[in-house]
NUMIFI-344078 format. One line per field, with one value per atom (N, C-alpha, C): residue number from 1; atom name; y, z, x. Coordinates in steps of 0.05 Angstrom, whole numbers. Each point is the difference from the previous one (the first is absolute). Last residue first. Example, Ala and Ser with C-alpha at 12.3 -4.5 7.8 and 13.67 -1.06 7.14 Angstrom:
2
i: [2 2 2 1 1 1]
at: [N CA C N CA C]
v: [-45 24 22 -115 24 24]
w: [142 1 14 -1 0 0]
u: [257 16 -15 6 -18 18]
***
This chain:
78
i: [78 78 78 77 77 77 76 76 76 75 75 75 74 74 74 73 73 73 72 72 72 71 71 71 70 70 70 69 69 69 68 68 68 67 67 67 66 66 66 65 65 65 64 64 64 63 63 63 62 62 62 61 61 61 60 60 60 59 59 59 58 58 58 57 57 57 56 56 56 55 55 55 54 54 54 53 53 53 52 52 52 51 51 51 50 50 50 49 49 49 48 48 48 47 47 47 46 46 46 45 45 45 44 44 44 43 43 43 42 42 42 41 41 41 40 40 40 39 39 39 38 38 38 37 37 37 36 36 36 35 35 35 34 34 34 33 33 33 32 32 32 31 31 31 30 30 30 29 29 29 28 28 28 27 27 27 26 26 26 25 25 25 24 24 24 23 23 23 22 22 22 21 21 21 20 20 20 19 19 19 18 18 18 17 17 17 16 16 16 15 15 15 14 14 14 13 13 13 12 12 12 11 11 11 10 10 10 9 9 9 8 8 8 7 7 7 6 6 6 5 5 5 4 4 4 3 3 3 2 2 2 1 1 1]
at: [N CA C N CA C N CA C N CA C N CA C N CA C N CA C N CA C N CA C N CA C N CA C N CA C N CA C N CA C N CA C N CA C N CA C N CA C N CA C N CA C N CA C N CA C N CA C N CA C N CA C N CA C N CA C N CA C N CA C N CA C N CA C N CA C N CA C N CA C N CA C N CA C N CA C N CA C N CA C N CA C N CA C N CA C N CA C N CA C N CA C N CA C N CA C N CA C N CA C N CA C N CA C N CA C N CA C N CA C N CA C N CA C N CA C N CA C N CA C N CA C N CA C N CA C N CA C N CA C N CA C N CA C N CA C N CA C N CA C N CA C N CA C N CA C N CA C N CA C N CA C N CA C N CA C N CA C]
v: [908 16 21 -35 -10 19 -14 16 -12 -52 11 14 -6 -17 13 28 16 -16 -32 10 18 -76 19 11 -73 26 21 -93 2 27 -16 -21 2 58 7 -21 -17 22 9 -65 -11 21 27 -13 -13 39 21 -12 -58 15 21 -49 -18 16 45 -4 -17 9 26 -2 -75 5 25 -42 3 7 -63 27 2 -80 17 29 -84 22 18 -76 -8 21 15 -23 -9 70 9 -23 -19 16 10 -45 -19 15 51 -13 -20 42 20 -13 -51 3 20 -11 -25 2 69 1 -24 2 20 2 -55 -11 19 31 -20 -13 63 12 -21 -3 -15 9 59 -13 -15 51 -13 -14 45 19 -13 -46 17 20 -92 24 17 -106 23 24 -98 18 23 -96 23 17 -82 0 24 -27 10 2 -38 28 13 -94 17 29 -80 4 17 -58 13 3 4 -19 13 40 -8 -20 35 23 -7 -67 14 24 -50 -17 16 40 -1 -15 1 26 1 -78 3 27 -18 -17 4 44 12 -16 -35 24 13 -71 -10 24 19 -11 -9 29 23 -10 -64 14 23 -47 -17 14 41 2 -17 -5 27 3 -80 2 26 -12 -16 1 42 15 -16 -41 22 15 -102 24 21 -110 23 25]
w: [1036 21 -11 -57 9 21 -14 -9 10 -24 21 -10 -76 24 21 -93 24 25 -93 10 25 -55 21 13 -66 -13 19 16 -5 -12 24 -19 -7 66 -26 -21 89 -10 -27 44 -8 -12 39 -26 -11 86 -19 -28 74 -6 -22 33 -14 -9 54 -28 -16 91 -14 -29 58 -7 -16 -10 23 -10 -48 1 23 -11 -16 0 40 17 -15 -30 7 18 -33 17 9 -63 26 20 -89 12 27 -50 8 14 -38 24 11 -83 22 27 -78 6 24 -33 14 7 -50 27 16 -92 14 29 -56 5 16 -27 20 6 -69 26 22 -105 18 29 -91 19 20 -105 21 19 -79 22 22 -94 9 21 -5 -16 10 16 8 -18 -40 18 8 -24 -13 20 12 5 -13 -6 26 6 -82 1 27 -34 3 3 -18 28 4 -91 17 29 -89 21 17 -74 -4 20 3 -6 -2 10 25 -4 -76 18 26 -61 -11 19 22 3 -10 -14 28 5 -87 7 29 -31 -11 7 25 16 -10 -50 25 18 -81 -5 26 4 -6 -4 11 25 -4 -76 16 27 -56 -12 16 25 6 -11 -21 29 8 -89 5 30 -25 -11 5 22 18 -9 -31 -2 20 1 0 0]
u: [-284 12 19 -86 26 12 -108 23 26 -95 16 24 -68 2 17 -28 -4 0 6 26 -3 -53 -8 25 -5 -6 -10 34 -29 -8 90 -7 -30 33 11 -9 -21 -16 9 51 -25 -19 82 4 -26 -3 7 3 -13 -25 5 75 -19 -25 63 10 -19 -20 -3 9 13 -28 -4 97 -18 -29 80 -11 -19 47 18 -9 -40 12 19 -59 28 13 -88 0 28 -9 -10 0 21 22 -8 -66 21 23 -69 -9 21 16 2 -9 -9 28 4 -87 9 30 -38 -10 8 20 16 -8 -51 27 17 -83 -4 27 -8 4 -4 30 -17 4 8 17 -18 2 -16 19 31 -7 -16 -5 22 -9 -53 3 24 4 -16 5 10 15 -18 -44 13 14 -54 29 14 -95 6 29 -34 -7 8 8 24 -7 -58 6 25 -9 -21 10 63 -9 -21 54 -28 -11 91 -17 -29 67 -4 -18 25 -17 -6 60 -28 -18 92 -12 -29 50 -5 -14 30 -23 -7 76 -24 -24 84 -7 -25 34 -10 -8 42 -26 -13 89 -18 -29 68 -5 -19 29 -18 -7 64 -27 -20 90 -10 -29 46 -5 -12 28 -23 -8 80 -23 -26 83 -7 -24 7 16 -9 -4 -17 18]
***
């Protein structure tokens, strides 16, 4: 098998895989989030984990949580 045949076979295989994945049912929910969209639930979970581990205090937790939720008028920093 020559190098050209090997490369051509790999390209054909890749194209088949891409076509099958594109038309497979049930892939609608796996699309990437819209640009600019950030999963705030995950960010809140990370923040809660940091608070639980003692990395940040209550005031810092509340302030950052208010920022994540779009309420920047939370507790004032010292």
